[in-house]
A tleap script that builds the chain and sets N, CA, C and O, in Angstrom:
source leaprc.protein.ff14SB
mol = sequence {
  NMET ASN LYS ASP LYS ILE ILE GLN LYS LEU
  ASN ILE ALA LYS ILE GLY ALA ARG HIE GLU
  ALA LYS LYS LEU ILE ASP GLU VAL ILE LYS
  GLU LEU SER GLU PRO GLN ALA CGLU
}
set mol.1.N position { -30.385 -68.885 95.584 }
set mol.1.CA position { -29.590 -69.297 94.742 }
set mol.1.C position { -29.795 -70.756 94.286 }
set mol.1.O position { -29.950 -71.633 95.135 }
set mol.2.N position { -29.801 -71.063 92.851 }
set mol.2.CA position { -30.046 -72.424 92.464 }
set mol.2.C position { -28.855 -73.220 92.397 }
set mol.2.O position { -27.703 -72.793 92.466 }
set mol.3.N position { -29.234 -74.451 92.252 }
set mol.3.CA position { -28.110 -75.584 92.254 }
set mol.3.C position { -26.892 -75.149 91.384 }
set mol.3.O position { -25.733 -75.039 91.784 }
set mol.4.N position { -27.343 -74.928 90.166 }
set mol.4.CA position { -26.310 -74.633 89.150 }
set mol.4.C position { -25.340 -73.625 89.311 }
set mol.4.O position { -24.176 -73.623 88.911 }
set mol.5.N position { -26.137 -72.513 90.132 }
set mol.5.CA position { -25.233 -71.264 90.564 }
set mol.5.C position { -24.222 -71.606 91.675 }
set mol.5.O position { -23.105 -71.090 91.712 }
set mol.6.N position { -24.601 -72.371 92.448 }
set mol.6.CA position { -23.870 -72.839 93.754 }
set mol.6.C position { -22.545 -73.881 92.867 }
set mol.6.O position { -21.345 -73.637 92.990 }
set mol.7.N position { -23.042 -74.901 92.100 }
set mol.7.CA position { -22.008 -75.749 91.377 }
set mol.7.C position { -20.912 -74.856 90.702 }
set mol.7.O position { -19.699 -74.940 90.895 }
set mol.8.N position { -21.525 -74.043 89.930 }
set mol.8.CA position { -20.508 -72.917 89.251 }
set mol.8.C position { -19.645 -72.300 90.243 }
set mol.8.O position { -18.455 -72.202 89.941 }
set mol.9.N position { -20.002 -71.898 91.288 }
set mol.9.CA position { -19.200 -71.093 92.365 }
set mol.9.C position { -18.119 -72.182 92.935 }
set mol.9.O position { -16.941 -71.854 93.079 }
set mol.10.N position { -18.584 -73.488 93.247 }
set mol.10.CA position { -17.854 -74.401 93.812 }
set mol.10.C position { -16.880 -74.680 92.835 }
set mol.10.O position { -15.763 -74.736 93.348 }
set mol.11.N position { -16.880 -74.860 91.718 }
set mol.11.CA position { -15.832 -75.152 90.623 }
set mol.11.C position { -14.830 -73.918 90.312 }
set mol.11.O position { -13.668 -74.058 89.931 }
set mol.12.N position { -15.488 -72.679 90.544 }
set mol.12.CA position { -14.243 -71.689 90.523 }
set mol.12.C position { -13.666 -71.678 91.866 }
set mol.12.O position { -12.512 -71.260 91.957 }
set mol.13.N position { -14.272 -72.066 92.930 }
set mol.13.CA position { -13.445 -72.189 94.349 }
set mol.13.C position { -12.358 -73.095 94.096 }
set mol.13.O position { -11.208 -72.847 94.459 }
set mol.14.N position { -12.768 -74.375 93.344 }
set mol.14.CA position { -11.913 -75.432 93.009 }
set mol.14.C position { -10.601 -75.065 92.595 }
set mol.14.O position { -9.632 -75.598 93.136 }
set mol.15.N position { -10.432 -74.057 91.527 }
set mol.15.CA position { -9.463 -73.666 90.885 }
set mol.15.C position { -8.285 -73.391 91.849 }
set mol.15.O position { -7.156 -73.827 91.622 }
set mol.16.N position { -8.588 -72.667 92.908 }
set mol.16.CA position { -7.510 -72.098 93.856 }
set mol.16.C position { -7.315 -72.823 95.051 }
set mol.16.O position { -6.511 -72.429 95.896 }
set mol.17.N position { -8.220 -74.209 95.240 }
set mol.17.CA position { -8.257 -74.803 96.369 }
set mol.17.C position { -7.174 -75.877 96.521 }
set mol.17.O position { -6.876 -76.482 95.491 }
set mol.18.N position { -6.541 -76.202 97.658 }
set mol.18.CA position { -5.536 -77.306 97.895 }
set mol.18.C position { -6.224 -78.718 97.594 }
set mol.18.O position { -7.453 -78.774 97.587 }
set mol.19.N position { -5.492 -79.811 97.355 }
set mol.19.CA position { -6.056 -81.024 97.059 }
set mol.19.C position { -7.172 -81.419 98.080 }
set mol.19.O position { -8.298 -81.747 97.707 }
set mol.20.N position { -6.824 -81.374 99.274 }
set mol.20.CA position { -7.865 -81.903 100.370 }
set mol.20.C position { -9.283 -81.028 100.101 }
set mol.20.O position { -10.355 -81.618 99.967 }
set mol.21.N position { -9.177 -79.585 100.037 }
set mol.21.CA position { -10.349 -78.957 99.629 }
set mol.21.C position { -11.029 -79.392 98.536 }
set mol.21.O position { -12.235 -79.627 98.619 }
set mol.22.N position { -10.355 -79.549 97.405 }
set mol.22.CA position { -10.687 -80.146 96.153 }
set mol.22.C position { -11.665 -81.315 96.246 }
set mol.22.O position { -12.626 -81.392 95.481 }
set mol.23.N position { -11.400 -82.270 97.237 }
set mol.23.CA position { -11.897 -83.564 97.234 }
set mol.23.C position { -13.197 -83.023 97.959 }
set mol.23.O position { -14.268 -83.346 97.445 }
set mol.24.N position { -13.220 -82.291 99.017 }
set mol.24.CA position { -14.438 -81.989 99.775 }
set mol.24.C position { -15.304 -81.299 98.878 }
set mol.24.O position { -16.487 -81.634 98.938 }
set mol.25.N position { -14.900 -80.160 97.828 }
set mol.25.CA position { -15.779 -79.505 96.906 }
set mol.25.C position { -16.567 -80.703 95.948 }
set mol.25.O position { -17.744 -80.814 95.604 }
set mol.26.N position { -15.420 -81.495 95.700 }
set mol.26.CA position { -16.289 -82.622 94.606 }
set mol.26.C position { -17.239 -83.371 95.267 }
set mol.26.O position { -18.150 -83.788 94.553 }
set mol.27.N position { -17.280 -83.700 96.622 }
set mol.27.CA position { -18.181 -84.224 97.342 }
set mol.27.C position { -19.639 -83.527 97.349 }
set mol.27.O position { -20.726 -84.058 97.120 }
set mol.28.N position { -19.384 -82.341 97.640 }
set mol.28.CA position { -20.412 -81.176 97.749 }
set mol.28.C position { -21.243 -81.250 96.459 }
set mol.28.O position { -22.458 -81.448 96.458 }
set mol.29.N position { -20.489 -81.073 95.357 }
set mol.29.CA position { -20.778 -81.017 94.027 }
set mol.29.C position { -21.890 -82.489 93.543 }
set mol.29.O position { -22.944 -82.580 92.914 }
set mol.30.N position { -21.011 -83.427 94.200 }
set mol.30.CA position { -21.630 -84.686 93.770 }
set mol.30.C position { -23.065 -84.912 94.442 }
set mol.30.O position { -24.000 -85.426 93.828 }
set mol.31.N position { -23.144 -84.444 95.865 }
set mol.31.CA position { -24.457 -84.437 96.427 }
set mol.31.C position { -25.598 -83.423 95.895 }
set mol.31.O position { -26.785 -83.748 95.909 }
set mol.32.N position { -25.184 -82.276 95.466 }
set mol.32.CA position { -25.962 -81.433 94.949 }
set mol.32.C position { -26.380 -81.809 93.659 }
set mol.32.O position { -27.512 -81.473 93.309 }
set mol.33.N position { -25.532 -82.567 92.751 }
set mol.33.CA position { -26.176 -83.140 91.617 }
set mol.33.C position { -26.991 -84.165 91.530 }
set mol.33.O position { -27.664 -84.355 90.517 }
set mol.34.N position { -27.033 -85.009 92.657 }
set mol.34.CA position { -27.783 -86.172 92.974 }
set mol.34.C position { -29.336 -85.581 92.882 }
set mol.34.O position { -29.588 -84.487 93.387 }
set mol.35.N position { -30.248 -86.275 92.284 }
set mol.35.CA position { -31.616 -86.075 92.971 }
set mol.35.C position { -32.048 -86.161 94.130 }
set mol.35.O position { -31.877 -87.219 94.736 }
set mol.36.N position { -32.666 -85.165 94.696 }
set mol.36.CA position { -33.092 -85.292 96.302 }
set mol.36.C position { -34.217 -86.261 96.232 }
set mol.36.O position { -35.098 -86.299 95.373 }
set mol.37.N position { -34.048 -87.098 97.338 }
set mol.37.CA position { -35.082 -87.818 97.752 }
set mol.37.C position { -36.199 -87.473 98.736 }
set mol.37.O position { -36.773 -88.266 99.482 }
set mol.38.N position { -36.423 -86.101 98.611 }
set mol.38.CA position { -37.259 -85.603 99.460 }
set mol.38.C position { -38.852 -85.604 99.161 }
set mol.38.O position { -39.635 -85.125 99.982 }
savepdb mol mol.pdb
quit
């Protein structure tokens, strides 16, 4: 699964998520969006 698909699914999950969960999802999206230093 590519990053775009994962981010898309996280955004869908965010719709029904509680406030605390939304913050966590946003952090994950931010990390996925940043270029990897590998």
